[in-house]
N, C-alpha and C positions, 0 to 999 in steps of 0.2 A: 497146839495153840492155834485158834482161828482168828488171826489178826484182822482179817477182812470179812468177818461174819456178816452176811446179808448186804454187803456193799455192792452196789450196781457199778460195774466197771466196763468201760469201753477200751479195747486195745486195738488200735489200728495196725494194719499190716501183720496180723497174727496168724497168718496161714502157714508160716514157717519160721525157722531161725529163732531169734531172740523173742519175737512176738509170740510165737507158739509156746516156747518154754515158759514165758511169763504168764500166759493164759492158763497153762496147766498148773503152775504154782499158785496163782491167785485163786483158782477154783478150789484147789486143795486146802487153801487157807480160809475158805468160806465165802468167797466172792461169787456173785452171779455174773458170769463173764459174757459180755457181748463181743464175739469174735468178728472182726472186720477185715476184709481183704478184697482186692479186685478179682482174685482168683477163687471162684466158687468152690472148685474141687479141693483146693488146699484148705480153705476156710472150713469146709464141712469136715475134712479130716481132723482138724484141730478139735472141733466140737465133738466128734465121735470119740476122740481120745479122752476128752474130759468126761463124757457120759460113761465111758467104760470104767472110769474110776469112781462112778457114783456121784459125780458132781454136776452142777447146773451151768449150762451155757447155751447160747444160740447164735446163729450166724446171720450177719447182715452184709450183703454185697453192696459196697459203695466205693466210689472213687473220691478220695479226699481232695482231689484237685478240682472237683466240680461242686459248685455251691448247692445246686438243687439236690444232687445225690447225697451230699453230706447232711444237709438240713433234713431230708427225709429220714436218714438213718437216726439222727438225734430225736426227731419227732416220734419215730417208731419205738425207741427205747422209753421215752417219757410216757407214751400211751400205754405201754406194757407194764412198766414198773413205777412210774410216777416220779422218778428221781434218777440222778446220776451222781454217784459219790466220787468216782475216780475216772480220770481220762489219762490214758497213756498214749501220747502222740508218738508212736513207734514207727509208723510207715515211712520208708525211705529207700532211696536208691543211691548207687555209687557211680562214680565216673573216674576213669583212669586216663591220664595223658597230660602232657604239658599244655599250657594255655593256648599256644598258637595252633595246636592241632585239634582243639575242641570245636565241633560244628555248632552253629547257632541253635539248631533244634535240640541238640543234646544239652546245651547250657539251659535252654528254656525248660526242658523236661525235668532236669534235676532241681532247678529252682522251684518249679511248680509242685513237685512231690514233697521236697524236703522243707520248703518254707511255706508255700501257700497251703499245703496240707495241714500244717500246724495252725496256721491262721484260721482257716475255715472251720476245722473241727472245734477249735477253742471258741471261736465266735458263736457257734450255735449251742455249745454246751454251757458256756459261762452264765448266761441269763438264768438258767435253771439252778446252778449252784448259788448264784447271788440271791435268788428267791429264798432258798433254804439257809443261806448264810453259812455254808460249809462245803468243802470240797478239796480235792487234791488233783493237780495237773502235773504230769510228768512229761517233759519234752526230751526227745532223743537228740542230743548233740553228739559230739565226738571229741576225743583228745586232740584231733587235728585242728580244732578251734583254738587251741592254745600253743600250737607248735607248727613248724614247717615240716612238710613231708613231700618228697618229690612226686610229681605227676598227680597231685591231688587238689589242684587249685579250685576247680569247680566244687568239689565235695567240701573242701575246707571253707569256702565262701558261704555255702549254705549252712553248715554246722556252726560257723561263727555267728551267723545271723540268728540261728535258733537260740544260742546261748544269750545273745543280747536281748532277744525277745523275751526270754524267760525272766531276766532281771527286771525289765520294765513292766512286764505283766504282773510281777509280784508286787510292785509298788502300787499299781492300780487296784489290785484285788485283795490286798491285805486287809482293808477295812471290811471286806465281806467274809473274812475268816477262810479264805481260799489259799492254800499253799500252791506255789508254782516253782518247781525245781527241775533241774536238767541232769541227765545222765551223760557222762563223757567216757565211753568205752575206748579201750585200745583195740588191737586186732583180736577179734573174736572169731573162733573157728565155726562159722556158720556155713550152710550149704553154698552160699554165694562165694565166700572166701575159699572154701575147698575147691569149688569149680574154677575160680580164677587162678589159684596156685597150680592146679592140675594141668593148666594149659602151658605152663613153663616147660622149657626144654629139659629141665632137671627139677621136677616137683619137690624132691626131698631137699635139695639145696635151697630152693625158694622158701620152703617152710622154715628151714633152719635160719635163713637170713632174717625172716620176720621175727622169729623167736628171739634173736639177739637184740632186737630193739627194746624188749621188755627186760627189766631187772629180774623178773621172775624166771626168765629163760624159757617160758612156755607161752603158748597162745591161750587167750581167755576162752571160756566156754559160755554158751548161751545162758546156762544156769547162774553164772557169776553175775551177769547183768540182771537177770530175773530177780535174784535175791536183793540186789540193790533197789530195784523198782519196788519190791515188796516193802522194803523199809520206808521208802518215800511215800508209798500209798497208805501206810498204816499210821495209826495215831502215835506210834513211837517216835516219829519224826516231826511232831507238832511244832517244835521250835526251830526247824530248819526251813528257811524261806528264801527263795531267789538264789539258791546255791547250786554250784556245779558239783556233782559227785563223780569222782574219778574211779573207773574200774579198768585200769590200764596196765596193771602189772609193773607200775613204776616208770613208764616210758616218758611221762611229762616232767616229773620232778627228780628223776634220777638219771645217772649216766654210767654205763659200764666203763671201767678203767681201760 
């Protein structure tokens, strides 16, 4: 089933992790995927993987925190394809540490990538969706937007902002037949998480501790989030608007005894 047949899709931060897995899945489901990342090598690797499966994609290097760079990316897509059907604002970074230990430049950096990146990419894509009166925007939030988690204040602040942005964006663009929804993953075993946990004095114990947060008793996988993104990008979710979709193994709404 080609749920995204011929849909032009931009996925920011798709050089690795959840973004790459989503790009591969979307292409498999018929989408023409615009792979975006600041890392050209990783972005081109994603495109090569898509091409190796006989599907269509191309890479645009752009920094979503920079207005000129982001506008050029969107303009290039419009010039090549004439439309944008789906935008997945996936690009993001993390920050670990209590508030009093966070340096100002680290705070500014995570705010720029995680919030401003969503703002700028959406800003330049939305007029083209409005013109055609159709589109789907998926914003990457996190389950920490809905719960407290130690040493994640900066990250939680940005992901809470993204969730709030999603709800208000939906009100503004519902008249244009544009869906705006958010993904709220739990801990997903991406290369970043793997690298972070491996730095622990006891990596196995660190992984088990994180697993215990989820009712599932397991870490999520990038494909778990990719499948959720596919649902929101497709017409199957046409009556879902301004909603948070949890892919968290039960961490928010459940509690182990």
